Structure formats: C-alpha cells, structure tokens
C-alpha positions as CSV (number, residue, x, y, z in Angstrom):
1,X,51.2,8.7,-44.3
2,X,50.5,5.3,-45.6
3,X,51.2,4.4,-49.3
4,X,49.3,1.6,-50.8
5,X,51.3,-0.6,-53.1
6,X,49.5,-1.9,-56.1
7,X,48.8,-5.7,-55.9
8,X,51.2,-7.8,-57.8
9,X,49.6,-9.5,-60.8
10,X,51.2,-12.7,-61.9
11,X,52.6,-12.3,-65.4
12,X,51.1,-14.9,-67.7
13,X,53.5,-13.8,-70.5
14,X,56.2,-16.1,-69.2
15,X,54.0,-19.2,-69.6
16,X,52.9,-18.1,-73.1
17,X,56.6,-17.6,-74.1
18,X,57.4,-21.1,-72.8
19,X,54.5,-22.6,-74.9
20,X,55.8,-20.8,-78.0
21,X,59.3,-22.2,-77.5
22,X,58.0,-25.8,-77.0
23,X,55.8,-25.4,-80.2
24,X,58.8,-24.1,-82.2
25,X,60.9,-27.0,-81.0
26,X,58.2,-29.5,-81.9
27,X,57.9,-28.0,-85.4
28,X,61.7,-28.0,-85.8
29,X,62.1,-31.7,-84.9
30,X,59.2,-32.6,-87.1
31,X,60.9,-30.9,-90.1
32,X,64.3,-32.4,-89.6
33,X,63.2,-35.9,-88.6
34,X,62.3,-38.7,-90.9
35,X,58.6,-39.7,-90.7
36,X,58.9,-42.9,-92.7
37,X,60.2,-46.3,-91.5
38,X,63.5,-47.1,-93.0
39,X,64.7,-50.6,-93.8
40,X,67.9,-51.9,-92.2
41,X,69.3,-52.5,-95.8
42,X,69.5,-50.6,-99.0
43,X,66.2,-50.5,-101.0
44,X,66.1,-49.1,-104.5
45,X,62.6,-49.1,-106.0
46,X,62.2,-50.5,-109.5
47,X,62.1,-48.0,-112.4
48,X,59.8,-48.4,-115.4
49,X,61.6,-48.6,-118.7
50,X,59.8,-46.8,-121.5
51,X,60.8,-45.9,-125.0
52,X,62.3,-49.3,-125.7
53,X,60.9,-52.1,-127.7
54,X,59.1,-54.8,-125.9
55,X,61.3,-57.9,-125.6
56,X,60.7,-60.4,-128.3
57,X,59.8,-64.0,-127.7
58,X,57.9,-65.6,-124.9
59,X,54.3,-65.8,-124.2
60,X,51.8,-63.1,-123.3
61,X,49.3,-63.4,-120.5
62,X,46.5,-60.8,-120.9
63,X,44.4,-59.6,-118.0
64,X,41.1,-57.8,-118.7
65,X,39.6,-55.0,-116.6
66,X,37.3,-57.6,-115.0
67,X,40.1,-60.1,-114.3
68,X,39.5,-62.5,-117.2
69,X,42.6,-64.2,-118.6
70,X,44.0,-64.9,-122.1
71,X,47.2,-66.8,-122.8
72,X,48.6,-66.0,-126.2
73,X,45.3,-64.7,-127.4
74,X,43.1,-67.7,-126.2
75,X,40.9,-67.3,-123.1
76,X,41.9,-69.5,-120.2
77,X,40.6,-70.0,-116.7
78,X,42.7,-69.4,-113.6
79,X,42.5,-73.2,-112.8
80,X,43.9,-74.2,-116.2
81,X,46.6,-71.4,-116.2
82,X,49.2,-73.1,-114.0
83,X,49.2,-76.5,-115.9
84,X,49.4,-74.6,-119.2
85,X,52.3,-72.4,-118.1
86,X,54.1,-75.5,-116.6
87,X,53.8,-77.4,-119.9
88,X,55.1,-74.4,-121.9
89,X,58.0,-74.0,-119.5
90,X,59.0,-77.7,-119.8
91,X,59.5,-77.2,-123.5
92,X,61.6,-74.0,-123.1
93,X,63.1,-73.3,-119.6
94,X,64.2,-69.8,-120.7
95,X,60.7,-68.8,-121.8
96,X,59.8,-65.2,-121.1
97,X,56.4,-64.4,-119.5
98,X,54.9,-61.0,-120.5
99,X,51.9,-59.9,-118.4
100,X,49.8,-57.3,-120.2
101,X,47.0,-56.0,-117.8
102,X,44.3,-53.6,-118.6
103,X,44.8,-50.2,-116.9
104,X,41.5,-50.7,-115.0
105,X,42.5,-54.2,-113.8
106,X,42.7,-54.4,-110.0
107,X,46.1,-55.1,-108.6
108,X,44.7,-58.1,-106.6
109,X,44.2,-59.7,-110.0
110,X,47.7,-59.0,-111.3
111,X,50.2,-59.5,-108.5
112,X,49.2,-63.1,-107.7
113,X,49.8,-64.0,-111.4
114,X,53.3,-62.5,-111.2
115,X,54.0,-64.6,-108.1
116,X,52.5,-67.7,-109.7
117,X,54.8,-67.3,-112.8
118,X,57.9,-67.0,-110.6
119,X,56.8,-69.9,-108.5
120,X,56.5,-72.1,-111.6
121,X,60.1,-71.2,-112.6
122,X,59.9,-68.3,-115.0
123,X,63.1,-66.4,-114.6
124,X,62.0,-63.5,-116.8
125,X,58.6,-61.9,-116.1
126,X,57.9,-58.6,-117.9
127,X,55.1,-56.3,-117.0
128,X,53.9,-54.4,-120.0
129,X,53.3,-50.7,-119.4
130,X,52.2,-47.8,-121.6
131,X,53.7,-44.4,-121.0
132,X,51.3,-41.5,-120.3
133,X,50.7,-39.3,-123.3
134,X,50.5,-35.5,-123.0
135,X,47.2,-34.2,-123.9
C-alpha cells in the first residue's frame, strides 16, 4: 500500500515576520535618532523680552507693511538711510537703533536693515515686538 504524502508548501509566514521585524527596527531608530542637523558648537536661540519698557534714547527706524521707511518720524528712502544713520552715529557712538516693523512687513525688508545698522557701527540694535493678546 502506497501512502501519498501531501506536498510541502513553502511557509510565507517567515518572510512576513522578517519584514515586520525590519519595520519595527526602522521605526525604533527613527524615534530615538535626531532628525535635525546639529551644530558643532552650542547654539542658544534668542528669546524675546516682553513685559519690560522699551529702552529709552536712540533713534527709531519704522518699516511699513509695504517696505517704506521712516527715520524718527520722517520718511526716508533706502539710499538716503545709510548716510543719515552714519551722520547720527558720528555725533553719538553709543546711539541705540530701534527697528519697529509692521507685523505684515516681509522679513526681506527688515533683516538687511538690521545688518546695515550693525555694519555702520551700531552696537545696540533693538527689534520692537508686541506680545500677542488673548482674545
């Protein structure tokens, strides 16, 4: 009497289990790893100081939502700004520059003015901010 053995079917469960293990390892390393680039030195971001009075003295550079400029309440062009700031700085080397930009002003209109003030020799540049109100 001849007995027929059933044909062996390859078990696909072993491959599926291996894929699960690889997936869990991938998720594990993604969770414990750092995804951002770190600097080779200590970097502490600036913090906004609110609730204090704005520093007295100095001059105020206002920037409108469209990028127009005013120096101490008088409109000024970008070309005339650098000579005007230089002249003011010659009279008072410790002069403070306050930059008051409209909340809708584009950052590309604000940051070059900060760099320009520092390049001219202003040691103290203050960005004026308004805290968010609840409501």
